[in-house]
C-alpha positions in Angstrom: -31.5 256.7 188.7 -29.5 257.3 192.0 -27.6 260.6 192.3 -24.1 261.0 193.5 -25.1 261.8 197.0 -27.2 258.6 197.4 -24.3 256.5 195.8 -21.7 257.6 198.4 -23.8 257.1 201.4 -22.8 253.6 201.8 -20.1 253.4 199.2 -17.5 250.6 199.2 -14.9 250.0 196.5 -15.0 247.2 194.1 -13.1 244.0 194.8 -10.4 244.8 192.1 -10.1 248.3 193.5 -9.5 247.1 197.0 -7.0 244.3 195.8 -5.0 246.7 194.0 -4.9 249.2 196.9 -3.8 246.2 199.2 -0.8 245.7 197.0 0.2 249.4 197.1 2.5 251.3 199.4 0.8 254.5 200.6 1.7 257.4 202.8 -1.2 259.5 203.8 -0.7 263.1 205.3 -2.9 264.7 207.7 -2.1 267.9 209.7 -3.7 271.0 211.2 -3.9 274.1 209.2 -0.7 275.9 208.5 1.4 272.9 209.6 3.2 272.8 206.1 1.7 269.7 204.7 2.0 270.8 201.1 5.6 272.0 201.5 6.6 268.7 202.9 4.9 266.8 200.2 6.2 268.9 197.5 9.8 268.4 198.8 9.3 264.5 199.2 7.8 263.9 195.8 11.0 265.2 194.2 12.8 262.3 195.6 13.3 259.1 193.8 10.5 256.5 194.5 7.6 258.7 195.4 4.5 259.7 193.5 1.9 262.4 194.5 -1.7 261.2 194.0 -3.9 263.7 192.1 -7.4 263.8 193.5 -10.5 263.8 191.4 -13.0 266.6 191.8 -16.2 268.0 190.2 -15.5 271.6 191.0 -14.4 274.0 188.3 -10.8 275.0 187.7 -9.7 278.1 189.8 -7.2 280.8 189.4 -4.7 280.8 192.2 -2.1 283.8 192.4 -3.0 284.6 188.8 -2.4 281.2 187.5 -5.1 278.8 186.2 -5.1 275.4 187.7 -3.9 272.5 185.5 -6.0 269.4 184.9 -4.2 266.3 185.9 -1.7 268.3 188.1 -3.8 270.2 190.6 -6.8 267.8 190.2 -8.4 265.6 187.8 -11.4 267.8 187.0 -14.3 265.7 186.1 -18.0 266.3 185.1 -20.6 265.1 187.5 -21.5 262.4 185.0 -17.9 261.1 184.9 -17.6 261.2 188.7 -20.8 259.2 188.9 -19.6 256.6 186.4 -16.4 256.1 188.5 -18.4 255.6 191.6 -21.0 253.4 189.8 -18.0 251.2 188.7 -16.6 251.3 192.2 -13.2 252.6 191.0 -12.9 255.3 193.8 -11.2 254.6 197.0 -13.2 257.1 198.9 -15.4 260.0 198.0 -16.6 263.1 200.0 -18.7 266.2 199.3 -17.5 269.7 200.3 -20.0 272.4 199.6 -21.7 271.5 196.3 -18.6 269.5 194.9 -17.3 266.1 195.3 -13.7 264.9 195.8 -12.1 261.6 195.9 -9.0 259.3 195.1 -9.3 257.1 192.2 -7.6 253.7 191.9 -5.7 254.6 188.6 -3.3 256.8 190.7 -2.2 253.8 192.7 -2.0 251.5 189.8 0.4 253.9 188.2 2.5 254.2 191.4 2.5 250.4 191.8 3.7 249.8 188.2 6.5 252.4 188.7 7.5 250.8 192.1 6.7 254.2 193.8 5.3 255.1 197.2 2.0 257.0 196.7 1.7 260.2 198.6 -1.5 262.3 199.3 -2.9 264.6 201.9 -6.2 263.8 203.3 -8.6 264.4 206.2 -9.0 262.2 209.1 -12.1 260.5 207.6 -10.2 259.6 204.5 -7.6 257.9 206.7 -10.3 255.8 208.2 -11.5 254.8 204.5 -8.1 253.9 203.5 -7.4 251.8 206.6 -10.7 250.0 206.4 -9.7 248.8 202.8 -6.0 248.1 203.1 -4.7 248.7 206.6 -1.3 246.9 205.9 -0.6 249.2 202.9 -1.2 252.7 204.8 1.3 254.7 206.6 -0.5 257.6 208.4 1.4 260.7 209.1 0.2 263.8 211.2 2.2 267.0 210.6 2.6 269.5 213.4 4.4 272.7 213.8 7.1 272.8 216.6 5.1 275.0 219.0 2.1 277.2 219.5 3.7 280.5 218.6 5.1 279.2 215.3 1.7 277.7 214.5 -0.3 280.9 215.1 2.3 283.0 213.2 2.1 280.8 210.2 -1.7 280.8 210.3 -1.9 284.5 210.6 0.3 285.0 207.5 -2.5 283.3 205.5 -4.9 286.1 206.2 -4.9 289.7 204.6 -5.6 291.5 207.8 -5.6 291.0 211.5 -9.5 291.6 211.5 -10.1 288.8 209.1 -7.8 286.5 211.2 -9.6 287.4 214.3 -13.1 286.7 212.8 -12.0 283.2 211.8 -9.6 282.4 214.7 -12.3 280.7 216.9 -13.5 278.4 214.1 -9.9 277.5 213.2 -9.0 277.0 216.8 -11.9 274.6 217.3 -11.3 272.5 214.2 -7.6 272.2 215.1 -8.5 271.1 218.6 -10.7 268.3 217.2 -8.1 267.2 214.7 -5.3 267.0 217.3 -7.7 265.1 219.8 -8.6 262.7 217.1 -4.9 262.0 216.1 -3.6 261.7 219.5 -6.4 259.1 220.4 -5.3 257.0 217.4 -2.4 254.7 217.9 -1.4 254.4 214.1 -0.3 258.1 213.5 3.4 258.9 213.0 3.7 262.5 214.2 6.1 264.7 212.3 7.4 268.0 213.7 7.7 270.4 210.7 10.4 272.8 212.2 13.1 272.0 209.8 12.0 271.0 206.2 15.0 268.9 205.4 14.8 267.0 208.7 11.2 266.5 208.4 11.5 264.9 204.9 14.5 262.7 206.2 12.3 261.4 209.0 9.3 260.7 206.6 11.5 259.0 204.1 12.7 256.6 206.9 9.1 255.9 208.2 7.9 255.3 204.7 10.4 252.5 204.2 9.9 251.1 207.8 6.2 251.9 208.5 5.8 249.5 211.5 8.6 251.0 213.4 7.8 253.6 216.0 10.8 255.2 217.6 12.1 258.2 219.5 11.1 260.5 216.7 7.5 259.4 217.2 7.6 259.8 221.0 9.2 263.4 220.8 6.7 264.5 218.0 3.7 263.0 219.9 4.7 265.0 223.0 5.0 268.2 220.8 1.4 267.6 219.5 0.2 267.0 223.1 1.9 270.3 224.3 0.4 272.2 221.3 -3.1 270.9 222.0 -2.8 272.0 225.7 -1.7 275.5 224.6 -4.4 275.8 222.1 -7.0 274.7 224.6 -5.7 277.2 227.2 -6.4 279.9 224.4 -2.9 281.4 224.6 -2.7 284.4 222.3 
């Protein structure tokens, strides 16, 4: 019997899964760490016509800020056996391994959004974007969230750490990952860049794009330039 790692090496969704995804409207969020993706998604999902996709995972529930995670809200928490069944049945859109745990999006989330005439929202990494676009390129709108400038980004990132020493220890790795992500996004023509400097404005721009995904306009040009400048500043190692 194949294990999960063997199953996901050359995984492709089933025909019914792919057909359902192709009929969906999907907005995928990518962004560098501390860009504010979760805040933007949280604000957007409160508007009519949107549904946040809850990802499946095999990891156990965690306590965050003293509160235990909720199954079906934070994630769909699955046993290894249940995750394997969903992969065997080719019901997953994409599946990835992080550490010893598996994560992925299940087609039921998109069926529900489609039934309710909602746009599905989820945050994802650049590899996940590629998986979705391979299956249903016309259904996917890809957004890349960036802070307005280097100083704002570094300040937001620093706030995530308990001390300056811990921040300094992880700075180089975070910097390198961020450079890779920005380089990838700037090289891809399909990303709409969103500047997260004002939450209300960012949500308004995203709402416009979600309903006219094929239109690239001045918002995109300005935001792409901000991302380009941010990348240059990070490469320069400005402190």
